C-alpha positions in Angstrom: 144.5 103.4 141.8 145.9 100.2 140.3 147.6 99.9 137.0 144.7 98.4 135.1 142.5 101.3 136.1 145.2 103.7 134.9 145.4 101.9 131.6 141.6 101.9 131.1 141.3 105.6 132.1 144.2 106.5 129.8 142.6 104.7 126.8 139.2 106.2 127.4 140.4 109.8 128.0 143.1 109.7 125.3 140.7 108.4 122.6 137.9 110.9 123.5 140.5 113.7 123.7 141.9 112.9 120.3 138.4 112.7 118.9 137.4 116.1 120.2 140.6 118.0 119.4 140.6 119.4 115.9 143.2 118.3 113.4 145.1 115.0 113.1 147.2 113.7 115.9 149.6 110.8 115.1 150.4 108.0 117.4 149.0 104.6 118.0 147.3 103.0 121.0 150.3 103.4 123.3 150.5 107.1 122.5 146.8 107.5 123.1 147.0 105.7 126.4 150.0 107.8 127.6 148.2 110.9 126.5 145.2 110.0 128.6 147.3 109.2 131.6 149.1 112.5 131.3 145.7 114.1 130.8 144.4 112.6 134.0 147.3 114.1 136.0 146.9 117.5 134.3 143.2 117.5 134.8 143.3 116.2 138.4 146.0 118.8 139.3 144.0 121.6 137.8 140.8 120.6 139.6 142.8 120.3 142.9 144.3 123.8 142.3 140.9 125.3 141.6 139.2 123.7 144.6 141.9 124.1 147.2 144.2 126.8 145.9 147.3 124.6 146.3 149.3 122.8 143.7 149.5 119.0 144.0 150.1 116.1 141.6 146.8 114.3 141.7 145.4 112.0 139.1 141.7 111.7 138.2 139.9 108.6 139.3 138.1 106.0 137.2 134.6 107.5 137.5 132.4 109.7 135.3 133.7 113.0 136.7 137.2 111.6 136.7 136.9 110.6 133.0 135.6 114.1 132.1 138.5 115.7 134.0 141.0 113.4 132.3 139.5 114.2 128.9 139.9 117.9 129.5 143.5 117.3 130.7 144.1 115.2 127.5 142.9 118.1 125.3 145.3 120.4 127.2 148.1 117.9 126.8 147.4 117.6 123.0 147.5 121.4 122.7 150.8 121.7 124.7 152.4 118.9 122.7 151.3 120.7 119.4 153.1 123.8 120.7 156.2 122.0 121.5 156.4 120.0 118.2 155.1 122.7 115.9 157.1 123.0 112.7 157.5 126.3 110.9 156.5 126.3 107.2 
């Protein structure tokens, strides 16, 4: 998949993932795009693991099912990032 498709998929998946996930997430458009790209890899790898039983680094494609998988991966990435950067009160 070319770089423009990755950027578009990242923007779409990151924006939808941030809108769905409760709470406020910081970051601008670049952070949203990176979140969506990471989400595409997380979601694609999880779907590959569920379908084949083997672990592989696979990104979701720029299609409707690919965007859905990337959004789910972006939500997982937001959750994991929140666990890593959580501050104690």
